[in-house]
N, C-alpha and C positions, 0 to 999 in steps of 0.2 A: 608718477603715473597719474594721468588725468582720467577720471572715471566719468563717462557721460551717462546720465540717467534721463529717461524719456520724460517729456513734459506731460503733466496731468495723467501719468500712468499709475493710477492708484491701485494698490493691491487689496483685494477683497479679504475681509476677515483678518486684517493685519493686527498683530498683537502689540507691537511696540512702535510708536511714532515719536520721533524727536523733532524739534522745531528750532529755528533761529530767526531773529528779527531785530533790526535796528529800529527801536521804538521812537527815536527822535524826541526824547524827554518824556518821561512817564508822567501821566496826569491821572486824576480820578476817573475820567471818562475812558482813557486807554486801559486803566486797570480793570475796569468792569468789562470792557470789550475783550480784553486779553483772557480773563477768566472764562468768558463764554466760549472763546475759541478753543481753549484747552479742553473744555467739556465736550463741545460739539465734535471735535476731531480726535478725541480720546488721546491727547498728547501726554506722554509720560514725562518728558523733560523739555524745557525750552531755554535757549541761550539768548540773552538780550544784550544789545549794545546801545550806547548813548542813552542810558537811563536817567542821567543827571543826578542831582542830589536827592534821591528818592527814598522816602520812608513808607514802607508798605502799610496800607490802611488795615485797621483791625477787622478781622473776620474774612479777609480775602485769602484766597489760595489755601484753603483748608486741606489737611492731609498731604501737604507738600512742604518742602523745606526751601527757604530762600537764602541764597548766598550772594553777597555783594562785595565789591572791592571798597577799600576804605576811602570815604569821601569827606571825612570829618575835618581834616586839616585843609588849609588853603591849597588848592591844587589846580592844575590845568587839565586834569583828567576829565573824561566825559561820562564815565560810569558804565560798568558792565555788571551783569547779574546772571544767576542760574536759578531756575525754579524747577524742582525735581520731586517726583512722587516719593513718598516715604518708603514704599516697598523695595526701592532700589538701595536702601540704607545709605544715603549720601552723607559724606563727611567732608568738611572743609580741610584742604591741605595747606596749612598756614606756612609751611616751609617754602612754598612757592610764591608767597606774596611778594610783590615788588612795588614800592611806594611810587615809582616813576612810570609804572606800566599800567595800561588799561587792560587788566587781565584778572580773572578769578578762576580758581581751580578747586575741584573736589574729586573724591573717589566715589564710585558707585559699584554695586555688585550686579552684574548682568550675566545670566546663564552660568552662575557659579564662578564667574571670573571677575577679578578686580580691574576696573578700567578707570583711567584718569579722564575726566570730562572738563573742558575749559571753554570759557567765553572770552574773546579778545576783540579789541578795537584799535584800529590804526587810523589816525587823522589824515584827511586828504590834503597832502602838501606836494609840492613839485619835487622835493628832495626824497631820497630813499633812506635817509638816516633813521627815521622813525620805524620804517618797515624793517631795516637791518637790526635795530635794537629789539624789535618784537621777535624776529626770527632767532636771534641769539637767546632770547628768553625761552622760546619754545625748545631750543636745543637743550637748555638746562633741564626743562621738564622731561625731555627724552632720557637724559642721563639719570634723572630721579626715578623714572620708570624702570630702567634697567637695574639700578641699585637696589630698589625695593621690590623688584620682581612683579611689577604690574603686568597684566596681560596685554593691554592696548591703550592707545591714546585717541581721543576724539576732540578736535579743536574746531569750534564753531566761531566764525568771526566775520566782521566787516573789515576786509584788508585794504579797501580802496585801491586795489591793484587790478589792472585790466589786461586781458590777453585774449586773442582769438583761440588760444588753446582750450579755453573753457567757455567759449560761446559769445564773447564780446565781439564787437565789430572793429575793435582797434587794440593795439598793444602799446603800453607805455613802459617807462623804465622800471616801475615797480612790478609790472607784470612779468618782465624778463627776469628780474631778480627773484621773484617768487617761484617762477618756473624752474630756475636754476637750483634754488634751495630744495624744492620738492624732489628733483631728480637726484641731487646730491645725498639727501637724507633718506632716499627710498621711501617716500611718503605716497599715500593715495590722496589725490585731490578730487573732491566731488563737487559737481555743479549741475544745476537744473538746465543749463544751456538756454536760458531765457532771462530777460531783464529782471534783476532783483531790485534795482533802483530805477525809478522813472522820473522824468522831468519834461519840460516843454519841448526840449530839443531832441528827445529820444529816451535813452536810458543806458544802463551799463550792468555788467555782471560782476559784482564786487563782493557779494556775500557768499562765502565758500566754506567748505569743510575739509580739514586736513586730518588724516587718520594713519595710524601705524599699528601693526599687530594683527592677530587673528580676526579682530572685529571687521577688518576690511573685507573679509569673505562674506560678511553678513549684511553689508551695506546694500540696500535695495533702492527703490525709486525715490526721487525727489520731485516735488511739484510745488508750484506757487499758488497761493490762495489770493486771487485778485478780487474776490467778492466781499470779504469781511472788512468792515470799517474799524480800524484800530487807531485812528487819529494820528497816523504817522505822516500825513501829507499826501500819500499816494491816493488816487492815481495822478494828481497834478504834479507834485514833487515830493517824493518820499520812497520808503522801502516797503516791499511786500514781505509777508511771512513765507519762509521756505520750510515746507514740511518734509521730513526725511524718514523714510522707512528703514528700520533695522530688522532683519529677519530674526525672529525670536524662535530659535530652534530648541524645543523642549528636550530634556534628557530622556533617554529610553526608560519607559516605565519598568520598575523593578517588580515584575509579576512573580509572585511566589506560588508554588504548588507542591503537593505531596507526591512522593514517588517511593518505590521500593528500594531499600538500602541493601543491595546484594552483598556488599563488601562486609557487612557486620551480621550476616545471617548465621544462625546456629544450624549448620548443615548436618551435623550428626543427628540431632533431634529431629530435624526435618525428614531425613532419610528413614530413620527408625519408625517414625509415625506413619509414613506412606507405606513402608514395607508391612507393618502390622495390619493396616487396613486393606491393602491389596491382597495380602494372604487370605484374610477373611473373605474378601470379595471372590477370589478364585475358588475357595472352599465352597462358598455358597453356590457358585456357578456349577461346580462339579456335582454337587448333591441335588441340584434343582431338577425337578421332573422334566420341565421344559427348559432347555439351555437358554440362558440369557443372551439376547442378540447383541451384536457389536455396538449398536447405537446406545443401548442401555449401559453396556460396559464403559463406553467412552464417556457418557455423561457422569457416571459414578466415579470414574477415574479423575475426571476434571474436578469434581467436587472434593475428592480426597486431597488432590494437589493444592487446590485453592485454600482449603481449611488449614492444611499444614503450613502453607506459605504465610497465611495470616497470623498463625501462632508463633512461628519460629523465625520469620524474617521481618525486621522492623521497617518502618517508613522513615523517611527523612524529608525535611523541607528544603527545597532548592529554589533559586531565583534565576532570573535572566542574567544576573551578574556572577553566578556561582562559578568557581574555578575548581578543577579536580585536585589541585595541590593546596587548597586553602586549609588553614588550621586555626584553632582557637587563639594561638599566639599572634597570628596575623591580625585577627579581629581586634585584639587588645592594642596592637601597634597602630592600627588605623584610628581607633578612638583617641589615643594619645596624640596622634598627628593632627586629627581634626580639632581637638581642643587647643593645641598649640597654634594652629592656623587662625582659629577664631580669636584667640588672645592677641595675636599679632595684628590682626585686622582691626581690632578695637583700639589698640595702642601700638603704633609702629616704633617701639623703643629698641635700642640695641640689645637689651636683655631678652626681650620677647623674640627678636630676630634670631639670637643665638639658640634659644630654646626650640624654636621652629626648625632650625638647621639640625639640631641634635635629634629631634623626633623624626625628621625626614631620613637621616642616616640610619637610625635604628630600624625604621620600617623597611628601608631598602635592604638592609642586612638580613632581616627576618624573611623578607620575600625571597631573596636569593637562596637562603638555606632551605626554605620550604620547597622551592622548585627543584633544587638539587636532590632533596630527599625523595620527592615524587619520582624523578627520573631514575634514581638508584633503585627504588623499590620495584619498579616495573622492568628494569633491565637485568636484574639478577636472575641468572639461569634462563634467559630468553633464547629461543631457538631461531633459526633463520626465517621460518614461516611467520612466526609471531612478530619478528623484528620489522617486517614490512608494515604490518598493521600498526605497530607502535609508532613508527616513523610518521605515518599519516596523522595519527592522533597528536603527536608531538608538534607537527607543523601547524595543526589547527589550534592548539592551545597556545603556543608561543610564537607563531608566525607573525610577520609584520602585516599590518592592515592593508598595505598597498598590494600584497599578493592577491587580495580578493577583488581588485579593481576590474570592472568590466568596461572596456574602452568603447568608443562610439561604434554603433552598429548601423547597417544599411538595410532598409527594406525597400526593394525596388530602387527607385531614384531618390528616396527620402532618407536623409541622415538622421538616425535616432541618437539623441544626446542626453535626454533626461533619464535618470535612473529608473523611475517608475515605468517609463515607456520601454526601456531596455528589458526590464523584468517581464512586462506583458508580452513583448515580442518573443523572448526566450521560452516563456511558458506555452504560448500558442504554437510555437514551432516544434518543440521537443516533447512536452508533456501531454499534448493532445494527439501526438502521432502524425502531425501534419507533414513532417519531413519524410516519413515513410510513405504516406499517401501520395506524395508528389514524385516519388521515384518512378522512373519509366518502367512499366510492366513488361514482362517477358512471357507472352502467351504460351510458348513452347515449354518453358520452364514450369509454369503453373500447371499445364496439362500433364506432364510427365510425373511431377510430384504428386498431383492428385491421384493418378493411376496407382502409384506405389503405395500411397496412403490407404486407398480403398482396398488394395490387395492385402495389406497387413491386417486391416480390420476384418476382412472376409475370410482370412486364413483359418482353415479347420484345425483346431488343436487336438480334436479327438480325445482319446483317453490316454494318450502317451504321458506317463508320469514324469518323464524326463524333459518334457517341453517346458521352456522357461516360464511361461505364464500359467502352467499347471502345478508347478512345484510350490510347496508352502514356504513361507518366509521363516527363516530360522532365527534363533536367538543371536547367533554370531553375526548375521547380516545386520540386525538392529544395532548391536554393539558397535560394529564397524562404522555404520552410518552416523551414530552418535559421536564417535571418536573424531570423525571428519568435520563435525560441526564447529564453527568458530564462534567464540563468545565475545570477542573484542568488537566494540562499536556496533553491537546488535541491539535491536529494540525488541520489546515483547509483542506478542500477537494480541488479538482482541480478547483472549482469555487470560491475559497477563502471564503467559508462559514464555520464559526467556530461555535461550539455548543453554545457559549455564545450569538450569534445572535438570535438563535431560542427562547431563553428565553425573548428576548426584543420585540418579535412580538406582534402586537395588534390584535384585533378581526377581522378586515378586512383581514389581512394577513393570519390568521389562517383559515378563511373561504375560502380563495383562495386555500390554501393547501388542505382543505377538498374536494373541487371541483376536484382538480387534482388527488387526491388519488382514489376517487370514480369513476372518469372517467376511470382511469387506470384499476381498478378491473372489471368494467362493460364491458369494451371493450377488455380486455385481452391484452392491449398494454402496455408494460413495458418501462418506460422512463429512467430507470437507468441501470447501469451495473448489469448483473446477476452474481451469484457466483456459483462455483462448490460445491455441497453439499456432504460431506462424513459422513456416519453414523458410529459413534464410540460407541461400546458397553460399557455401564457403568460398572465400577467395582462392582462385587457382584450381577449383574443382569443376570438372566438366560432366561427370557422371551423375545419374539421378537415382542410384540405388540408395536404400534407406540408411546404410551405414555412413553415407556422406554427411548425414545430419545426426546430431546428438538427440536421441529420443529418450526422454526421461518420464517415468511415471512417479510423480511426487505423492507420497503417502504421509499426510500429516506433517509436511515439511521436515520429515526425518529420513525416509529411505527412498531410494529409487532403484529401478532395474533398467 
């Protein structure tokens, strides 16, 4: 696959820039100019071709490592090199050295993945033999990558191969051979689609990038720097530097926070403490000359619950990577696996490879056991109602990532393809109520609903004790409402009250709640936030009587009538 990248399409605030250049024999002047280029363009790694028999000058390219192919013995090679910043932890891969090939290979660590990085050169001859030999060598590199489980390969080179497929104005035998190889090996070929080599009669596109693996998804724009003088001969006759952006996607920050550990709560002590304090609170209220109002009761009940929670329910530290099935055994397995991986990355010996394989198998075994134990714990004695909630949580914990994919959306005549634009469109459409506001209004429906609503509000309840809104809330009503509350996948309110707390309340606490609710209804003083009510006509219903809609009076998120 040939990947076209726009000319001079520079990405702002780019974090990682690679470069390649046929330097046409390294000299002191080109060394100094090259170091300036690396600094000005913030280049992380550069692949060089035709360096000649070059010995780097002292003090040049500090905090970078230089890798060169062997030019000591008499050779017909032209010389290649890699100059890489130390933070990528580059290491030479000596197993890939070839005395007859202009190629140098090393491994780097990019976004926590091991990548093989290479610089290659193929001399310009009419025959395809040299190119064929080079491509066979790259195939061996691919085999090495698979054997040692590298993530990707990046090959920067002057292939002296021309094809209209990557922006040249002509195609030669080498170009056809390289195109066939790229298709056969399922590689990505990147080109700036502009002359990388110039001469008096025009130019050609011969400096290319071959890539394989996940890194191909991060390959961004390429551009040619035609302004920097690197003493390569350009713009009269020579090569331009090609800068190559790689999207440096940082890993998700592991943000840690403290939260209540409901699972390890001392519920007996929590209930006993609240019962003792609410009993005293009720006693104080009964003996008070002026009965304590519902607002004071609610504030004191909240204080009692919060103090009991603080003393009897511990906190735990969680992070964005926390999993509900995680155990201390898994943490130990991860540390052993990480240590084995680091050891193998330092020295890729068969022994270290075997130790890494063993650590990987041990971690997978422990991971499977932890997941099975988590599922077993939550499915023992589960009823039909809870099984639905459990299945939702199971899919969220273990489901494939592709299940969360949001495909392309359309806003009018515009196709929305970027994730951030999709999120913005969904938020504006659903979470701001825009989809409701855009619904076609029904004046007749609104008028009749309004009439019924006002009729209900103006209804005279009188002194009829049997009227629904005149009768007091009973203990049994509160108990029934609490029993109907679900605790799975529920969050706390702004007072840190979770539904599971309600199910642990004793008789005195329930009695206190009863006093608060009845005081609120009797005095018409609402202690909680009110909600805006929208009447939505049920599908298939034509009448406008109130029982067509579900009218609920929410009291403290606990009870409704």
